[in-house]
C-alpha positions in Angstrom: -23.1 -19.5 9.6 -19.8 -18.1 8.4 -18.0 -15.4 10.4 -17.7 -11.9 9.0 -14.7 -12.0 6.6 -12.2 -9.3 7.3 -9.9 -10.0 4.3 -11.2 -7.0 2.3 -10.4 -4.6 5.1 -7.0 -6.0 5.6 -6.2 -5.9 1.9 -7.4 -2.3 1.6 -5.1 -1.4 4.5 -2.2 -3.1 2.7 -3.0 -1.3 -0.5 -3.0 2.1 1.4 0.4 1.4 2.9 1.8 0.2 -0.5 0.6 3.4 -2.1 2.3 5.5 0.5 5.5 3.6 -0.1 5.2 4.1 -3.8 4.7 7.9 -3.3 8.0 8.1 -1.4 10.1 6.3 -4.0 12.2 8.3 -6.5 10.8 8.3 -10.0 12.7 6.1 -12.4 14.2 3.8 -9.7 14.0 0.1 -9.7 12.4 0.2 -6.2 9.7 2.5 -7.5 8.9 0.0 -10.3 8.8 -2.8 -7.7 6.5 -0.8 -5.5 4.3 0.1 -8.5 3.9 -3.6 -9.4 3.0 -4.3 -5.8 0.3 -1.6 -5.8 -1.1 -2.9 -9.1 -1.3 -6.5 -7.6 -3.0 -5.3 -4.5 -5.5 -3.2 -6.5 -6.4 -6.3 -8.5 -6.8 -8.4 -5.3 -9.1 -5.8 -3.7 -11.1 -5.5 -6.9 -11.6 -9.3 -7.1 -12.6 -9.4 -3.4 -15.2 -6.7 -3.9 -16.7 -8.4 -7.0 -17.1 -11.8 -5.4 -18.0 -11.8 -1.7 -17.4 -14.9 0.2 -20.7 -16.8 -0.1 -19.3 -20.4 -0.1 -18.2 -22.3 2.9 -14.4 -22.6 3.4 -14.4 -26.3 2.5 -16.3 -25.6 -0.7 -13.8 -22.9 -1.7 -10.9 -25.3 -1.1 -12.5 -28.0 -3.2 -13.2 -25.5 -6.0 -9.6 -24.3 -6.2 -8.0 -27.7 -6.2 -5.4 -28.1 -9.0 -5.1 -31.1 -11.2 -2.7 -33.9 -10.0 0.9 -33.6 -11.0 1.8 -35.4 -14.2 4.3 -38.3 -14.1 7.1 -38.0 -16.5 7.7 -40.9 -18.8 11.2 -41.1 -20.3 11.7 -43.2 -23.4 14.0 -46.1 -23.1 
């Protein structure tokens, strides 16, 4: 049996803090834009976590996210 995942709660807390930071930034500044992008990224992360609850085992999720092996470069000559 899998333990109760707390990643959604933690991500929601991070989102809350990021939104508070965004609110304090001055409009039009580069830091506000950076904070806005961070909030958007965290919103997306929380939305994905809510849509797909963790139903697979940790080893199965690692196997499913494995990338293809790196390509070897062949140089002519």
